[in-house]
N, C-alpha and C positions, 0 to 999 in steps of 0.2 A: 611784949613790945606793943606800943600804941601805934596804930596805923591810921593814916588819913588818906582818903580817896576823894579827889574832886572829879565829879562826873559831869561832863558837858555833852550837849547835843549839837550837831552841826547847825548852821544857820539856815534860814529859809531858802528853798530852792524853787526853780521854775515849776516843777511838778507840784510842789506844795501850794503854790498860788493857783494852780489849775484844779486842785482837788484830786490829783492822780496819785495812786499808791505806787511807791517806788520799789520797795523790796530791795532786790539786788541791782536794779537799774540805776542809772545816774543821770542827774541834770545839774547844771551849775548853780551856784548860789546867786540869788538876786542881789541887787544893790542893798536892799533891806537886810538880807541875810548876812552880807559882809559887815554891815553896821552892827548887827546883833552879836556877831562873833567878836568884833572889836570891843564892844562894850563889856561883854563877858570877860574877855581877856584882860582888860584894864582892871576889872574887879578882882580877877584871879591874881594878877600881878601884885595887888595890894595885900594879898593874904598869904602868899607862899614864901616870902623872903628870898633866899638865894635860889634861883631856878635850877642851878646845877645839882641841887640836893634832891631833885625830883626825877622820877621816872615817868616819861610820857608814853602812853600807849594809845594807838588809834586804830579804829576800823580802817581797813585798806580801801574802802569804797571812796570814790572821787570826792563826793561832797563832804565826807568826814576829813579827808586829807587836805582839801582846800581850806577847811576851817582850822585844821591843825597847823597849817603853815602860817595862817594869820595869828594864831595864838602864840606860836613860837617867836614870830617876829616881834610881837608886842611885849612878851615877857623876857625876851633876850635868851632864848634857848636854841641850841643848834638843831635844826630840823633833821639833820642827818642822824642824830641820836634817837630819834623817835622810833619806837618799835611798832610794827604793824601786826595786828593779831586778828585773824579771821573770826575768832569767837566773839568779837565786838561788832560784827556786821549786823545789818538790819535783818529782821525776820523775813525770810523768803516767802513771797506770796504767789509763787508759781505763775499760772496763766493769768492771774489778775494784775500782775505788774504792769504799770503804765495806764491802767484803766481807772475811770471814776466809779463812784458807788453806783450811779445810775446805769452805767454800762454793764457793771457786774450783775446788778439786779435784773436787767433785761435778758441776759444770757444764761444766768445760773440761778434762777429764782428758787429752785428746790434746795440748793445748798445753803440758803440763808434762813430756812425754816428752823425754828427753835433756837435761834441765836439772838444776840443782842448787839448793841453798838460797840461793845468792847471786845467780843470774842469771835465775831463772824469771820475775820480774816484767817483763822486757823482751819477753815473749811476749804481754802483755796486748792484747786486741782494742782498737784505737784508742789504744793506749798509745804512749809515747815510746821511741824507739830509743836505745841506749847512745851511738852515735856522734853523735846529735843533742844529747844532754846534754853530751858532751865539747866539741862545737863551741860551744855557748852559753857554757859556763864558761871555755873557752879565750879566747873573745872578751872576756869580762868581765875576766879576769886581764890581758890585753893592754891593755885600756882604763884599768886602774888602775895600770899599771906605774910611772908617774911620781909616784904618790901615796905619800909616805913612810910614813904611819901609817893603817891601815885596820882597822876592826872590822866584821866581816860576820856577819849572823845569817841562818841558812839552815835546812836540813833534813837528816835522817839520810842518806838515799841520795845526795842532792846533795853533802853534805859529804864522803862517801867518794870520790866521783868527782873532786871538786875537789882533794882532797889527793892523789889518785892522779895527777892531771895535774901538780900542783906537784912531786911526787917522781918523776915519770916512771916510774910503775908500769904493769905490764901490767894489762889489764882484770880478770883473775881475782884478782890481788893487791889491786887497788884496792877491789874489792867485798867483800873480807874485812876491811877496816879497821874499827876500833871506831866505834860510833855511840851510846855512852852519853850520857845527858842530864845527867849531873852532872860532866862534864869538858868542856874546850874545848882548842883547839889554837893554838899560835903557829907561824906560817910565816915564816921568815926565813933568808936565806943558803942557800936550797935545803935547809933542814933543818926538820923538823916536830917540835915539842916538845909532849908531852901535859901539860896542866895540870889538876890536881885538888886536892882539899883537903889532901893530904899533900905537895904540891909545895913543896920547900924554899925556893925563891926568893920565894914568896908571903910567907912569914913574915919574910923579910929586909926586905920593904917595908912591913910593917904598923907 
């Protein structure tokens, strides 16, 4: 069976604009965030055909569900049919949730030693370990392996790790993957395709 997964990230949030790490905390989408989701949803609509032939799964966090509602309205999908799955939630950053990088550096300088811009958040007190995230996302991918058409709405860091698993990347390479909020990704045949407003195939379906 050929499977296609469209993987989307929620739109920009208030915390995103402030440079604050959200983890399992929540803030609402900004006006820009709503526009980002609407644009992605329009592109998605041009690619999927009949929306009722797709299974939509979302992180239960508010910013993801707010994005999911916009997507469902745009593509003509009953939001009541959306499945919420805790395994798609953002990586928990424990005591660092809601803080900026500067605030974290000033309070926990020792925990940032020997880390880099991509992996430091896994040192958060009471945070989630990388291997734990890999485990929950691998289980999710296994559970949906017999579902031909899947649309998943998740988060930046979680999306990186999920794509890393799909492409069999090393941790350091997975954590460097793009997390822009105005693009999304098609996962099929062990290949990941980046889809954005200048993606040629989108125009062929309009």
